[in-house]
N, C-alpha and C positions, 0 to 999 in steps of 0.2 A: 818476313817478306811475303807478300801476296803472290800467288801463282799467276801465270799468264791467263789461265782459264778464268780466274776471279776478275782480273782486270778487263778481260773481254766481255764478261757478263755485265760488269758495271757499265761499260760503254754502251752496250745494247739497252740497258735500263734507262740511261740518260736519253738515248735516241728515241725510245718509246714514249718518254714523258714530255719531250719537247722538241723543238727544232732549232737549228743553228741560225743565228743572225749573220749579217754580212761581215761583221767584225770577228766572227768565230766564237762569240759567247753563246752559251746554251740558254735558250729561252724556254721556261717551263710553262708554255701555253701554246695554243694554236688557234687559228681563226676559222670560222665556218659560217656560211650563209644559212639563213633559215630555209627550210625545204618542206615540201609536202611528203608525208610518210603514211604508210599503213601500219598502225600500231596493233600488235598481236600479243596477247598474254594467255597462257593456258596453265592448268594445274595438272600435275602428274600424280596418279594414285594407283593403288593395286586393289584387286577385289576378287571375289569368287562368284561363279555362276550359281544361281539357285532358282528354284521354281517360284513363280509368283504366288501360286496357291497349290496346295496338295491335299488329297483326301485320303484318310485312313479307312480302308474297307474292313468292316467287321461283320460277323454273322450274329443275327439276333437269336439264332438257335445254337444250342450246345450239343456236343457229340463229336464223333470221329469224322475227320475230313476224308471223304471218299474220292474226291476228284478236284483237281486244280486245273483251270483252263488257260492259264497264262504264265509266261515266264517274265523275268525282269528284262525290260527293254521292249516288250511287245506293245504295239499300239492296239488299243481295244476300243471298239465302238460302244456307245451307250446301249445297255440292255443285254450285252453279251454275257453268257454264263461263265462266271469266274470260279465258282467253287460249289461243290455239292457236299452237304453234311448228311450224316446217317439219318434216315427218315423213320426208322422203326418206332422210336418213342413218339414222334409227332403223329405217325399213323395210328398208333394205339390210342393216343389221347383223342384224336379225331373220331375214331370209332366209338369210344366211350361217350363222348359228348353227343354224338349223333344218336346213340341209343337213349341217352338221358333225355334228349330233345323229343324223341318219339314217345317216350313214356309220359313226358310232361304234356304233350298234345292229347294223349288218351285221358290223362287225369283232368285236363281242362274240359274236355268234352263231357266227361261224367259230372264234373262239378257244375257245368252249365246246365245240364239236364236236371240235376237236383235243385238248382236254384230256380229254374222255371217251374218245376213242380211245387217247390216251397212257396212260390208267390201265390199260386192258386190255392194251396192248402191254407195259407195265412189269411187269404181273403175270406175263406169260408170258416175261419177260426178253428180249423182242424189241427193246427199246431200252435204252440205257444210262441210268444214274441222271442223268448230266449232261444228256442229251437230254430226260428227263422233267422235270427242274428248269426247263429253258428253256421247255417247254410251259406249265408252271404259271405262270411269270413272265409269259409273253405273255397268258395268260388274266387274270391280276391287272391287268396294264396296260390291257387292253381294258375291264375293269370300271371302272377309275379314269378312263379317258378318257371313258367314257359319262357318269359322274357330273359331270365337268368340263363336258362339253358340255350336259348338262341344266341346270346352273347358269347357263351362258352364255346358253342359250336363254331361261330364266326372266328373267334380267337384261335381255335384249334386249326382252322383252315389257314389262317394267317401264319401260324407257327409252322405249318407244313410248307407253305410257300417260302418261309424264311430259311428253310434248309437249302434252297437254291439262291446263291448270292450272285447278283447280276451287277454289271458295271453301271454306276450312276451318271457317267459322263464319258465323252470321247476323250481319251487320254492315254498316256504311256505308263506302264508299270515301272516304278522306280525302286521298289523293294518288295520282297516276298519272304517274310520271316517264318512261315509255316511250310510243312511238307505233308504229302498224302500219308494218312495213317495217324497223324497227330490228333489228340483230343483237345478240343477248345472249349472255353467257357463263354457263356453269353453275358453281355453287359446288363441284360434285363433280368437275369436270374442269379447274379452274383454281385457282391459288394465291390469287386474290382471293376476295372474298365473293360474287361473282356479281351479276347485275343485278336490281335490285328492280323488279318489274312494277307493283305497287300496294301501298298501305298501307291496311289496314282496321281499323276499331275498332267496338266495340259502344257506341253512343252512347245506349242506353237508360238508362245511368247514367254520369255524368261527375263530374269533381271540379274544385275550385278550389285552386290553389296560392297561398295568401295569405301575404304577408310581414308578420309580426307583430313589433313592436318588442321588443327583448330585455328591456325593463322589464316588459312585459305578458305575455310568453310563459309565465312561471311560473304565471300564473293560468288558463291554458288546459289543459284535460284531454280525454282521449279520450272521445267520446260526447256532448260538449256540443252543444247545438242552435245553429245559425248561421242568421242572416237574410242573404240574398244578393239583390242587385239588379244588373241590367245596363242599359246605356243603351238597348238596343233595346226593353225592356219596363219603363219607369220606374214604371208603376202596378202591376206584378206583383211579388210577393215569392216568392222561391224559398227553401225550407227545406233546409238541409244538416246533416250531422253530422261532427264532427271525427273523422277516422280515423287520423291520424298526425301527430306533431310531429317533423320531421326534426332530427337532432342537429348538422348542419353549418350554421354561421352564414353569412349572406350580408351582406357589407359593401360599402356603396356611399356615397361621399362622407362617410366616417367615421360612418355610421349603420349599426348592427348590427341585423339582423333575422333571424328564423328562419322557414323555410317551414312553414306549417301546411296539411295536406291535408284538404280538406272534400269528402265524397262527397254527390252530389245525384242524386235520381231525375229522369230526363229523358225520361219516357215520351212526352211530346208533341213531343220533338225540337226544343224551342224554343232550347235552349242550344247554341251552336255553338263549335267549337274555336277558341281564340284570343280569345274575347270578354273584355273587361275587366270586372271586377266590383267592387262596393263591398260589403264584408263587415262585418257586425256580430255579434260573438261575445258572447253574454250570459254574464257570469261571476257575476252576483249578481242574484237576484230573490227577496227574502225579506221577509215581513211580520213586523215586530217590535212587541211590545206596548209597549215603552218606548224612547224615543229622545230625544236632545238634539242641537242643532247642534254640529258639531265645533269651532266657535269658542269654545264654552264650556269646553273642556278646557284645563287649565293644567298646567305642570310646575313643578318647584322653581325653575328658572331665571327664570321670568317671573311667578311668583305674587305676588311683592312689588310689582311694578309694577301688576299688575291689582288687587291688594287696596288699593293706595294710592289708586286712583281712587274706591274706595268708603269711604275714610277708615277702613280697618280697622287695629286696633292691631298694631304690629310684634311686640310681645311675644307676642300670641296666635298670630301666624303662626309665630314661632320655636318656640313650644311644640308647635304642630301638626306641624312638620317634624322634631322631635327623633327620631321613630321612623322607621326605614327600612321601606318597604313593598315586599314582593316583587312584581316585575312592573312597577315604575315605568317609565314611558316606553315600555312594551311593551303591556300591557293594563290598566294601572292609571294613572289620571290624577286630578288635583285639579279639583273643581268648586266654584264659589262658589254656595252655596244660600241662598235668602232664607227668613226666618222673622219671627215677630212681634218678636223681639229684634234683628233686623237680619241682615246677611249673615254667614255662617260657612262654614268650609272643610270639605269632606268628600272622602274618596277614593271613586272609582267604578271598577268593572271594566267594560270595554267589550268589545263583540263586533265584528260586521261593520260596515262603513261604506261609504257611497256618496260619500264625500268631503265632502258637505254636512251629512249627519246621521250619527249613530253610535248603534248599539244599546247600551243600558245593561243589563248583566247583574246587577250588584250596586251598592248604594249610594244608589239613589234609588227613589221610589215614584211611582205615577201621581198627577198633580196637583201634584207638587212644582214650585216655581218656582226657576229658576236664572238667573244673570247671564251675559250674553254681552258680552264685552269684546274690544277689539282686541288684537292682539299687542303686545309691548313695542316692537318696531321701528316699528310703525304709530303707536302712541301717541306715541313720541318725535318722529316726523315731524310728527304733528298739533300737538304743542306748539311745535315750531320754526316751523311754518307760521303758527300763531296769533300768535306773537311777531313774526314778520316782517310780518304784515299790520297788527298794532297799531302797529308803528313807522312803517309807511307812512301810516296814518291820522294819527298824531301830527305827521308832517311836513306834512300838508295843513292 
């Protein structure tokens, strides 16, 4: 025997699925007029705040870190001294190259004087052609040596300058893996990539990497507006814009998603790297002049069951379905429309939908009344459930 709670639940179920007629019989349908609606659809996703671009700060000089001028979280202006590397080796190299350059200048002066004398002596046939060629070669080598020493001296000055690491941009320090006293290697003097002193990023504009389900990603497009919320500021809404949809899928626990990148202005620096976000991407917001509930749309497969609920003649349905309609089950569906002569079938062309209501482009007018009926599977279930309860009552 079924409990009173079960019977009460069943009565509520019947009431929700239909309305009672004047003779007390349950009707598994209701009527509704076409109306204007604002259709809205959005996609919910989650993501993480990240920097749009970040720069790894490295030193071109090797040696001990003597000074670090910024901590994680500090905002640094372009040109600010971030780190000082031990300059002793760089100064020694500079002094050596400077001395070599001075010596090369003296050698060039001497070689030039010898060349000028050699020209005169060769004119007077005082020296052989071989001796004159040797003098010219020495002069050319002296000029070449001077150029090499000038380059070495300039490089030494650059190396000395490289011991001072300055900020290449206005930005915020987001990591600092080294400490004062640590010895670092230069990427220009080692096969490795060198030691990273700091990582900086411009946080005035950040982005969210949101994972959108593969079913919904086709509805997302570049430039769409996005609503973003973070746990730290639950009452504040951040607005972003879709900037990129990455082509590589991300699969986790057999769920396929695609990363959607959303740019956000962060002038107040409220959004921090790594914050988790709730993302709402609006894919539809349209006011339509004519709409009906999606439950009112029927196809060839279930129109007979739906029409039977309204006692419509099968021959009339057969005649209506004789003609194939282009776009069936795509943008053309059957609607049961009410009239003074009773219900009849009509084809309608639909537009956008918010899953609950659908835009009607052709086939209906404002003020038309249509029937809303359950699907065939739901109707069959209701009939079986009704018979089951009737048998239970007969046993009581």
